[in-house]
LUMLUMZA-651000 format. One record per residue (C-alpha): x, y, z negated. Coordinates in Angstrom, 2 decimals, decimal comma. Last residue first. Layout:
residues N
+---------+---------+---------+
:    east :   north :      up :
+---------+---------+---------+
:       X :       Y :       Z :
...
+---------+---------+---------+
end
This chain:
residues 122
+---------+---------+---------+
:    east :   north :      up :
+---------+---------+---------+
:   77,01 :   83,09 : -107,22 :
:   79,35 :   85,34 : -109,21 :
:   82,95 :   86,06 : -108,74 :
:   84,66 :   87,48 : -111,88 :
:   88,02 :   89,20 : -111,70 :
:   89,45 :   90,24 : -114,95 :
:   92,61 :   92,35 : -115,12 :
:   95,81 :   91,46 : -116,70 :
:   98,13 :   92,80 : -119,39 :
:  101,07 :   93,27 : -117,08 :
:  104,16 :   90,98 : -117,15 :
:  107,92 :   91,28 : -116,97 :
:  110,45 :   88,45 : -116,64 :
:  108,98 :   85,84 : -114,41 :
:  110,40 :   82,35 : -114,88 :
:  107,62 :   81,09 : -117,04 :
:  105,20 :   81,73 : -114,16 :
:  106,79 :   79,12 : -111,89 :
:  106,63 :   80,36 : -108,27 :
:  110,01 :   82,05 : -107,64 :
:  110,73 :   85,38 : -105,86 :
:  113,84 :   87,23 : -106,87 :
:  114,68 :   89,85 : -109,50 :
:  111,58 :   89,56 : -111,59 :
:  108,19 :   91,25 : -111,84 :
:  104,71 :   90,22 : -112,77 :
:  101,15 :   90,97 : -111,92 :
:   98,33 :   89,30 : -113,79 :
:   94,85 :   88,35 : -112,69 :
:   92,35 :   87,10 : -115,25 :
:   90,20 :   84,38 : -113,61 :
:   87,31 :   83,83 : -111,24 :
:   88,81 :   82,64 : -107,93 :
:   86,99 :   79,34 : -108,15 :
:   83,68 :   81,36 : -108,01 :
:   84,60 :   82,17 : -104,42 :
:   86,06 :   85,24 : -102,77 :
:   86,05 :   85,70 :  -99,06 :
:   88,46 :   88,54 :  -99,33 :
:   91,21 :   89,52 : -101,79 :
:   93,76 :   92,34 : -101,24 :
:   96,44 :   92,16 : -103,80 :
:   98,57 :   95,29 : -104,25 :
:  101,94 :   96,32 : -105,63 :
:  102,76 :   99,76 : -106,73 :
:  105,90 :  101,78 : -107,41 :
:  104,46 :  104,54 : -105,11 :
:  107,52 :  104,84 : -102,87 :
:  107,95 :  101,03 : -102,99 :
:  104,50 :  100,45 : -101,62 :
:  103,75 :   96,76 : -101,89 :
:  101,68 :   94,19 : -100,18 :
:   99,94 :   90,86 : -101,03 :
:   97,20 :   89,45 :  -98,85 :
:   94,53 :   87,02 : -100,07 :
:   92,11 :   85,04 :  -97,84 :
:   94,38 :   83,29 :  -95,35 :
:   96,35 :   81,44 :  -97,98 :
:   94,46 :   81,63 : -101,31 :
:   94,32 :   78,01 : -102,34 :
:   97,64 :   77,19 : -100,65 :
:   99,43 :   79,53 : -103,05 :
:  101,03 :   82,36 : -101,18 :
:  104,41 :   83,84 : -100,34 :
:  105,32 :   87,18 :  -98,75 :
:  108,50 :   88,29 :  -97,12 :
:  109,48 :   91,71 :  -95,72 :
:  108,25 :   93,72 :  -98,69 :
:  111,72 :   94,96 :  -99,56 :
:  111,82 :   93,42 : -102,96 :
:  110,07 :   90,22 : -101,81 :
:  106,47 :   89,49 : -102,28 :
:  104,54 :   86,99 : -104,35 :
:  101,19 :   85,33 : -104,35 :
:   98,89 :   83,23 : -106,54 :
:  100,98 :   81,36 : -109,05 :
:   99,18 :   79,77 : -111,86 :
:   98,47 :   80,40 : -115,51 :
:   97,21 :   77,25 : -117,22 :
:   93,42 :   76,58 : -117,55 :
:   90,82 :   76,85 : -120,25 :
:   89,43 :   80,10 : -118,89 :
:   91,04 :   80,84 : -115,49 :
:   94,56 :   82,23 : -115,41 :
:   95,93 :   84,14 : -112,41 :
:   99,30 :   85,11 : -111,01 :
:  100,43 :   87,98 : -108,87 :
:  104,09 :   88,51 : -108,01 :
:  106,52 :   91,29 : -107,45 :
:  110,18 :   90,97 : -106,47 :
:  112,27 :   93,58 : -108,12 :
:  114,92 :   96,02 : -107,04 :
:  112,47 :   98,25 : -105,18 :
:  110,68 :   99,05 : -108,48 :
:  113,79 :  100,26 : -110,33 :
:  112,16 :   99,80 : -113,71 :
:  110,36 :  101,83 : -116,41 :
:  107,07 :  102,01 : -114,43 :
:  104,99 :   99,76 : -112,34 :
:  101,47 :  100,21 : -111,08 :
:   99,63 :   97,00 : -110,16 :
:   96,63 :   97,22 : -107,88 :
:   93,93 :   94,78 : -107,13 :
:   91,67 :   95,05 : -104,05 :
:   88,36 :   93,18 : -104,12 :
:   86,14 :   91,48 : -101,59 :
:   82,89 :   89,63 : -101,43 :
:   82,08 :   86,16 : -100,22 :
:   80,52 :   85,14 : -103,50 :
:   79,46 :   88,27 : -105,37 :
:   81,76 :   90,61 : -107,23 :
:   82,38 :   91,56 : -110,85 :
:   85,54 :   93,53 : -111,66 :
:   89,26 :   93,84 : -111,14 :
:   90,79 :   96,92 : -109,65 :
:   93,52 :   97,75 : -112,13 :
:   96,83 :   96,18 : -113,27 :
:   99,42 :   98,07 : -115,28 :
:  103,00 :   96,91 : -115,41 :
:  105,22 :   98,64 : -117,97 :
:  108,94 :   98,37 : -118,48 :
:  110,36 :  100,41 : -121,35 :
+---------+---------+---------+
end
């Protein structure tokens, strides 16, 4: 049974930083691209970042480019999202997801975590 468990969310002030983690189990981690998505209250889920199976390639939404960094440790079956210079617009539930190859539409991702709340206060 595939499980993706996010952690590291919380309340942070504008301009602050957070590092999200997503621990995967029940799948051959290195065979899956990993992605981060977010969903703000009343809005659709949106792509944030994704990383290839080997970690050689990373992809970002324009809104987070230069502020967020996705990385993975295949030995630890974990993907990370380092977030800096946070703004209130980054407030959302953040989800990690897995699929064979990187795509951006959320509905194409096969496995999902339960999400972790990130709140940026001014």
